[in-house]
Structure formats: C-alpha cells, structure tokens
N, C-alpha and C positions, 0 to 999 in steps of 0.2 A: 505494500499499499504504499508506504514511504517512497519506494521508487518512483511509483507512478507519480506521482506526486511533483517530486526532483523532477520528473522527464515533462510532466505539462508546463511546469513553473520554465522549466529552461525553453521549450518550443513556444510559449506563447512570449517570451523574452527576443526570441530570435525573427518572429514573427513582425513584432512591435518596433523593432529596431530594422527593418527592410527598408529599401527605397522604392516608390513608385515605379511603375514600365517607363522604359526610355521615352516613349512618348509624352507624358505627365514632366519628365526633367526637362524636354527639350524646351516644351511649354514653359516653364518655369525660367528657364534660362534666359529667354528673350527679354532684352532690354539692357541697361546700362549697368556697370558694377566698379565700384571702386576698390582698386588693392592700395598696396601703402607707394605705388610710383608710378602708378598710368590709372585711366578708367580705360574700360572694355563693355565694346556694346556687338552683342548679340543679335542678329536679327533673325528674324523666322524664315529667311530666306535660305538658311543655311550657312552664311557669312558673318564674318565679324571685322571687326575696327578697334584699332588701339586710339584713346586721345578723340574722341567723337567732337570732341567741345573745340577742338583746331582744326578741323576740316575746311574750312576756308582760309583760315592761316598757310595751312601746308599745301593749298591747293587740290585738295581730295588725296593728295600721297600719304596718307596714314598708313602705316601698317595694319594690314589686310591680309585675309584668307577665306578659307573656311572652316567648318565645326560642324560635327554631327555628335552624338549619344549614341553609344554599345555598348548595353551591359553594364548601365551604369558609370560608364566611362567617357569623358569628355576627351574627343580626339578633333586637335586642331591641326590645320596644315596651312602652311605660306613658302612664300619665294622670294628667298632676298635678291634684289637688283641686281645681275649680271650673274647669277647662279644658274644652272640648268636641271638642278632637279628640286623637288620641296624637301621643307623642314616640315618636322612634325613633332608634335608633344602630346603624350597620352595622359591623362589626370582621372582618379581616383574621385569621385563625386563622394564626400562622405554624407553633407548634408546641403539642402537648397529651400530655403522656404521663401515666401516674398520679398524679404529683409536679408537674408543672409545666405551667403554658398561658399560651404567649405569644402576642401579638396586638397590631394596630395600628388603630387607629378611622380608617375610610373617611370616613364620612360620620356625620354627626346633623341631625335637622331634627326641628321641629315647637316647640312651646312652652316655654321654660327652657332654647333653647338658650344653652351660655355666649355671651358677647359677644366678639368677638375669635376665637374658635375658630380653629387655623391645621389643616387635614388636608390630606393625612395626617398622624396624630400619630406619634412616637415610638413605640417598641417597648415594651409594657409586659409584664411579668412577674409571673402568680399562681401561689400554690404551693397545693395542698389542703391543707385541714384536715379532721381527723375529724368526721363529722357528729354535732353534737347531735340528742335526741329531741325532737321539736317536739308539740304537743298535736295540729296536722292532719297528723302521720303516723301512720299505719294501721300 
C-alpha cells in the first residue's frame, strides 16, 4: 500500500511538471523577450530578430534567423554575413509563461561558435516585454 502511494505521488509530480506540447509552447514564445544583453522577438511565421527596437536604426539588418520548437527544445538558426553555412543553437525549455521564459543551452554549432563554450549551460531567464510596432508588421 505504501509503495502504491509513493508511486502515485511520484507520477502526479511528473505529470504536473511536464511542459505543454510543442504547438502550445510555440504560441507562448511568440513576442519579445528581454535578456541581460539583448531583446529577441519571435514572430509567428517562425522567424526571429535581435533588438527589434533598433530595426530602423540598423536599416533592418538586425541579427535574425528562423526558429522552431521540437520536443520542448527551441532550435534557432541564422547565417553570419560572409558564411556559407548556418549556425544553430538548441535550447531546452524549462518553463514558459506569459511573462517568463527559462531555458538552458544544450548545443551550439556552426560558424561563430564561442570558443571555450561549455554546455549544457546554466539556466537563463528572459522576461516578456510589450511589442513595439515594426515596419515589417502588417
């Protein structure tokens, strides 16, 4: 009887701690998130842009790329100017609410990979900020 109660308690804890499916996570991700150094805006069309508030200042040349979520992992790709292949980062989503995104970097490959990068990384927390209207928004 005691073993059954422990099993039920552990099963309930595991279910309570699981993330929603990838479609729900994708919906929650869309918007602008503030990190310690940059803001990143994730668009519903699967693209992202760094520091969207500087869009006009930078002539639309902000760092940008594509994103998708697979198995609760955020996968971002981009290509540096002058490179022939994409760079990619895979981040494990730990939690995502309407106001907070927590993740851990699992891997980063391609050109521009930081030297001495140790993975998996620590946990990063981003805060959602209101979206400013951009010229590319319709």
